[in-house]
N, C-alpha and C positions, 0 to 999 in steps of 0.2 A: 803165092809166096812159098819159097822153098825153106827147108829147115836151116840151111846155111845163111840165107838172107835174114831169117828171123834171128839167128844168133848174132849176126853182124849188127843188126839194128838194136838188139838188146845191149851189146857191148857199147855201142855209141850212146845209147840212152843212159847207161850207167856212168859213163865218163862225163857226159855233158850236163847231166842233171846238177851235180854240185859245182862243177867248174863254171866260171863266168863266160861261157862261149856259146850259149843258146842251144839247148837240146832240140827245140822245135825247128830252128834253122837248119841244123844238121840232118834232122829227119826229113826235111823237104829237099835239101841239096844232094844228099848221098844217093838216093835212088836215081835222081836226074843225071848225076855225073857218071854213075855206073850203068846207065841205060837199062835199069830194071823196069820191066812191064808190071808196075805195082800201083794199084789204085788204093791210096791210103784213106779214101773216103768211102770205100766199099763197106757194107754192113759187117762182113766177116773179119774186117781188120779191127773192129771195135773190141772184141774179146782180147785180142793180142795186145792192143794198146792198154786196156784195163789191167792186164796182168803185169805189163811192164811197170805201170804205176804202183801196183801192189809190191813188186820187188823193190823198187827204189824207196817206197814208204817204209817198208820193213827195215831196209838198210839204214835209213836216216834215223829211225826210231832206235835202232841198235847202237848207233854212234852217240845219240843224245839222250839215252834213257836216264842217265844220272841228272842231266839238266831238268828233264821233265819230272823226275822224282823229287828234285829239290823244289821245283816250282809248285807242283801239286801238293806235295807233303807240307811245304811251307805255308801254302794257303790255308790249310786246315790246322795250322798251329803246331805242327809236329816238332819244329825246331825253335820254338820260342816266339814271343811277340814281335821282336825286331825283324827276324827272318820272315815272319808272316806278312808284315807290311811290305817288305822287299819283294816277296814272291807275288803278292797281289799286284804290286806296281809293275813287275815284269810281265805278268800275264795280261794286264791291262794294256801295256805298250804293244804287245804282240797282237792283241785284238784291234787296237786302233790302227796299227800299221797294215793290217789285212783289209780293212774296210774299203779304202779307195779302189783297190784292184777288183774287189768283189763287185762293187757298184758299177765301175766302168766296164768290167767284163760282162756283167749281166746285160748292160745296155748295148755294148758295141762289139763284143768279141767275135761273133759269127760274121758280122759285116766286115770287120777289119781283116779277118783271116781270108774271107772270100775275095777281098780287093787286093791284099798284099801277099797272099800265099803262093805266088808263082816263084819258081827257082831264081829268076833273074832279080826280082825285087828282093827276095830273101838274101841274095848275095850282097845287094846294096845295103840292106839293114845290118848284115854281119860286119861290113866295113865300118858302118856308123857305130856299131857296138864297140869295135876295137878303138876307134877314136875317142869315144866316151870314156873308156877305161884309162886310156893314156892321159886324156885331159884332166880327169879326176886326180890322177897321181900328181900331175903338174900343179894343179890348184892346191892340193894338200901340201906340197912342198913350199909353195908360195906363202901359205898361211902359217907354215911352221908347226903343223899339227904333229906332235909326237906323244900325245897323251895315251894313257892306258886306262881310260875311264871304263868302269863296268857298265853293263846294260842298264842296270837299275838307276843310273844317274841321268839317263835320257829323259827329256821332258816330253809331254804329250805332243807338243809341236814338232819335236824331232821325229817322233813315230809317224805323224801325219806326212811329213816330208819324205821319209823313207818309203812310206806306202804309196805316195804319188810317183816316186821313182819306179816302183814296182809295176805301175801301169804301163810303162814302156814295153814290158815283156809281152803285151798283147800283140805287138808287131813281130811276126816271125823273123828271127835273125837277131833280135835284141834279147839279151839274156836276162832272165828273172833274177838269178843270183848276182849277176854283174850289176844290174840296175840297183838292187837293194844294197849291195856293197858300196857302190858309188855314193848312195845317199847316206849310209852309215859313216863312211870316211869323211864326207863333207860336214857331218854333224859332230866330228871330233873323236870318233872311235878309231882304234887301231885296226889293222887288217884282220887279225884273228877274231877279235870281238865282233867286227862287222860281218865276217863270214859266219860266225856262230849265230848271230841274230838273224841273218838271212836264211840260214838253213832251218832254224827253229820256225821262222815264218813260213817256210816252204811246206812243212808237214801238214798243217791244217788245210792248205790249198790243195796239195796232192791228194789228201784224204777226201776232200769235197769232190775233186775231179773224178776220183775212183768210184765214189758212190754214185755220182751222176752217170758215169759210163755203165756201171753195173745195172742201174735202173733202166737205161736205154736198151740193154740187151736181155731184159728179163724174159722175153718171149722167144728168144733165139734158140734154135737147135744147133748145137756145136758139134762138128764132126770129130772123130778120133784124131785125125791128122792135125787139125787146128788146135785141139786140146793139148797135144804133145808140144806144138810150137809155143803155145801160151805158157805152159809150165816151164819148159826149157828157157824161154825168154825171161820169165820172172826170176828164175834162179840166177841166170847169168847177169841180168841187169842189177839184181840185188847185190850180188857179190862184187860186181864192178863198182857200183855206187858206194858200197861200204869201204872198199880199198881207197877209192878216189877221195872220199870225204875225209878220211884220216890223213891221207897224203896232203890234201889241200890245207887242212888246218895246221899241220906241222910246217908246211912251206910258208904259210902266211905268218906264223909265229916267228920263224927264223929270218924272214926277209921283209920286215915291216916297212922299210923305206921305199920299196919299188915293186911289191908283189904282184900288182895288177898289170904292170907293163908287159911282161912276156905274153900274157893272154891277149892284151890289146894288139900287139904286133901279130900274133897268130891270126886273130880275127880279120885284120886288115889284109894280110897275105892270102888267107883262105878265101875271103870274099872276092878279092881280085882274081885269084886263080879260077874260082868257080864261075865268075862272070865271064872271064875270057873263054873258058871251055864252052859255056852255054851259047855265047855269041858266035863262036867259031864252029 
């Protein structure tokens, strides 16, 4: 992998991590479409992948540090008894919503990625991701959801359903943030709150993935060139994810009636284009 390829992958990771367009799907499709001779399963690719996750994790933590301070500080009674109960409830909802994907991923993740991780299959799942986003918007309009309910009003059942939606992201091409936002919207959240809950859910998962990858590479000897690519990739991915997260939250806040539709259209068109190029 060249430094230019590393930077391009870092930018794509930073853009697609918060947006509902599947970071894993783009990571599979982009090298195939650009005809890069890149083995993403090679051992030396793991340090780079780990540092990309570190960059996006730091970016998300930077965007949501006030949320985490409110949750963690509230749990320890810093803001009074009412806020303490609310913070404990939100933390519990995040834990509940995370459990389904952790269990299913532990059982099936490697098998699913081995079966479906081919560029043509990923293109098909990216098209499916786009349709899911657009269908969710249509269903929400049919139900007349225009509520602005806070996260704390979700029931444990709602968190479980959102967590089940997140399991779809184990298929490359189906977006984790898109799936969880779909679940949140269908449980009555508005777009900004669904996105906020989705990205709060993402941080423990990204942290767990980073720790796992770091453990797997504990005995590796990393060359200077790879270290440069890793550091540069982490910085670029982090800055890109920071900007995109802020842009996405503002976009969802200002376009609550149809915010997922453009991403759905993009995924369908991108999937069709990628499939056509691969087949031809």
